[in-house]
C-alpha positions in Angstrom: 76.8 94.2 93.0 76.8 97.9 92.5 76.4 98.4 96.2 79.5 96.3 97.0 81.6 98.3 94.5 80.3 101.6 95.9 81.0 100.5 99.4 84.5 99.5 98.5 85.2 102.8 96.9 84.0 104.6 100.0 86.2 102.4 102.1 89.2 103.4 99.8 88.4 107.1 100.3 88.3 106.6 104.1 91.6 104.7 104.0 93.2 107.5 101.9 92.0 110.1 104.4 93.3 108.1 107.4 96.6 107.6 105.6 97.1 111.3 105.0 96.1 112.0 108.6 98.5 109.4 109.9 101.3 110.6 107.7 100.9 114.2 109.0 100.8 113.1 112.7 103.4 110.3 112.2 100.8 107.8 113.6 101.6 104.2 112.7 98.1 103.1 113.7 96.4 105.4 111.3 98.7 104.5 108.5 98.2 100.8 109.2 94.4 101.0 109.0 94.5 103.4 106.1 96.7 101.0 104.2 94.3 98.1 105.1 91.4 100.1 103.8 93.1 101.1 100.6 94.8 97.7 99.7 91.8 95.4 100.4 89.5 96.9 97.8 92.3 97.2 95.3 93.1 93.5 95.6 89.4 92.7 95.4 88.9 94.7 92.2 92.0 93.2 90.6 90.7 89.7 91.5 93.7 88.8 93.6 91.7 87.1 96.4 94.6 84.8 97.3 96.7 87.9 98.3 94.1 89.2 100.8 95.5 87.3 103.8 98.8 89.1 103.2 97.3 92.6 103.3 97.9 93.3 107.0 101.6 92.5 106.7 101.9 94.7 103.6 100.0 97.5 105.4 102.2 97.2 108.5 105.4 97.4 106.4 104.0 100.5 104.6 103.1 102.1 107.9 106.6 101.6 109.4 108.4 102.5 106.2 106.3 105.7 105.8 107.0 106.9 109.4 110.7 106.2 109.0 111.0 103.8 111.9 112.8 101.1 110.0 116.5 101.1 110.6 118.5 101.0 107.4 121.7 98.9 107.3 
């Protein structure tokens, strides 16, 4: 169990690095995968396994919102 937790923490760090890289380069793809890699372990640690199928949609929304590609009404 300790190996799983350690692996998920490493995945979160990689996701954070990808998110920062994507934010600097305005890359939606890097932000999307960074968001996936950050949100999935967080929801796993919180015990919200039923929310895991929604993670790609949430990450995509965060990626588009962070790059400013959403049109505001």
